[in-house]
C-alpha positions as CSV (number, residue, x, y, z in Angstrom):
1,M,-8.7,-32.8,-11.8
2,G,-7.4,-32.7,-8.1
3,E,-9.0,-30.7,-5.3
4,I,-7.7,-27.4,-5.0
5,S,-7.6,-25.9,-1.4
6,N,-6.2,-22.7,0.3
7,F,-8.4,-20.1,-1.5
8,E,-9.4,-17.3,0.6
9,K,-11.8,-14.6,-0.5
10,V,-10.8,-11.2,0.8
11,N,-12.9,-8.1,1.1
12,L,-10.5,-5.4,0.9
13,L,-12.6,-2.8,2.8
14,E,-13.4,-5.1,5.6
15,K,-9.5,-5.8,5.9
16,A,-8.8,-2.3,6.0
17,N,-11.4,-1.3,8.3
18,N,-10.1,-4.0,10.8
19,I,-6.6,-2.5,11.0
20,G,-7.7,-0.3,14.2
21,K,-4.3,2.0,13.8
22,L,-3.4,4.6,11.2
23,F,-0.3,3.7,9.1
24,K,-0.1,0.0,10.2
25,Y,0.4,-2.1,7.2
26,L,-1.7,-5.5,7.0
27,E,-0.2,-8.2,4.8
28,I,-3.4,-9.7,3.3
29,G,-1.7,-11.9,0.5
30,R,1.3,-12.8,-1.7
31,L,1.4,-13.1,-5.5
32,N,4.5,-14.3,-7.4
33,G,7.0,-12.6,-4.9
34,H,4.8,-9.6,-4.5
35,V,3.4,-8.6,-1.2
36,L,-0.2,-7.1,-0.8
37,N,-0.7,-4.8,1.9
38,V,-3.6,-2.7,3.2
39,L,-3.4,0.4,5.2
40,Q,-5.1,3.4,6.6
41,A,-3.4,6.8,6.4
42,E,-4.5,10.4,7.4
43,N,-2.9,13.7,7.8
44,R,0.4,12.3,6.3
45,T,3.0,13.2,3.8
46,L,6.0,10.8,3.1
47,D,9.4,12.2,1.9
48,F,10.1,11.6,-1.7
49,H,11.4,8.1,-2.6
50,F,11.8,5.9,-5.1
51,H,12.2,1.9,-5.0
52,E,14.9,0.6,-7.1
53,H,13.8,-3.0,-7.9
54,S,10.1,-2.9,-8.0
55,D,7.2,-1.1,-9.6
56,E,4.5,-0.2,-6.8
57,L,0.9,-0.1,-7.3
58,F,-1.7,1.8,-5.2
59,Y,-5.5,1.3,-5.2
60,V,-7.7,3.4,-3.3
61,I,-10.3,1.4,-1.4
62,E,-12.0,4.5,0.2
63,G,-11.0,7.9,0.5
64,S,-8.6,9.9,-1.5
65,F,-5.1,11.2,-1.7
66,D,-2.4,12.8,-3.7
67,L,0.5,11.1,-5.2
68,E,3.2,13.5,-6.1
69,F,6.0,13.2,-8.5
70,A,9.1,15.5,-9.4
71,D,7.0,17.0,-12.6
72,G,3.5,16.9,-11.3
73,S,1.1,14.9,-9.2
74,A,-2.2,12.5,-9.7
75,T,-5.1,12.6,-7.4
76,L,-6.3,9.2,-6.6
77,S,-10.0,8.6,-5.4
78,Q,-12.0,5.4,-4.4
79,G,-11.7,2.8,-7.0
80,D,-8.7,4.4,-8.6
81,M,-5.2,2.6,-9.1
82,I,-1.8,3.8,-10.3
83,I,1.2,2.0,-11.0
84,V,4.5,3.8,-10.3
85,P,7.5,2.3,-12.1
86,K,10.6,1.5,-10.3
87,G,13.2,4.2,-10.2
88,I,10.3,7.0,-10.3
89,C,10.8,9.4,-7.4
90,H,7.2,9.8,-5.4
91,R,5.5,10.5,-2.3
92,P,2.0,9.9,-1.0
93,V,0.0,13.0,0.3
94,C,-2.7,12.0,2.8
95,K,-4.9,14.9,3.9
96,S,-7.8,13.1,4.9
97,L,-8.5,9.6,5.7
98,V,-7.9,6.8,3.0
99,K,-7.7,3.2,3.0
100,C,-5.4,1.7,0.3
101,L,-4.1,-1.6,-1.2
102,L,-0.3,-1.6,-2.3
103,I,1.4,-4.2,-4.2
104,E,5.2,-4.5,-4.5
105,L,8.0,-6.9,-4.6
106,D,8.5,-8.6,-1.3
107,G,11.3,-6.8,0.6
108,T,10.4,-3.2,-1.3
109,L,9.1,-1.4,1.7
110,N,11.1,-0.6,4.6
111,K,11.1,2.0,7.6
112,E,12.9,4.7,5.2
113,N,10.5,4.5,2.3
114,T,7.3,4.4,4.5
115,G,8.2,7.4,7.2
116,G,8.9,4.6,9.8
117,A,5.8,2.9,9.3
118,Y,6.8,-0.4,8.0
119,G,7.9,-3.0,10.4
120,G,7.4,-3.9,14.2
121,E,4.3,-2.8,15.7
122,F,3.3,-1.4,12.5
123,Y,3.4,-4.6,10.4
124,D,1.1,-7.4,10.5
125,A,2.1,-10.4,8.4
126,K,-0.6,-12.7,7.1
127,P,-0.9,-15.6,9.5
């Protein structure tokens, strides 16, 4: 068997702690056309939105937040994960500091569905 390289162990909490700015998306990897981002959020409610072409996974690294839907909500705490199917209207409500991992198809997130927080100074692609 040949040698395999380019493996990188990632500690999600360390990556999230090193962001240094609220609402800044840090790309930590890619997987089969999906982008893995970590971010910190606090005292923020996004507008209701949906993703036409991609499901979206939220995994809570630390803290908690509410994910609201048209017909209810779910409270996610440390260690919890939820997958929002494409086409489902939702919005994160972050009342206190939360650190999350987000996974969705590349090109899904943009300034319109992240409250203006995706792109420019609020995004760091993996080197």
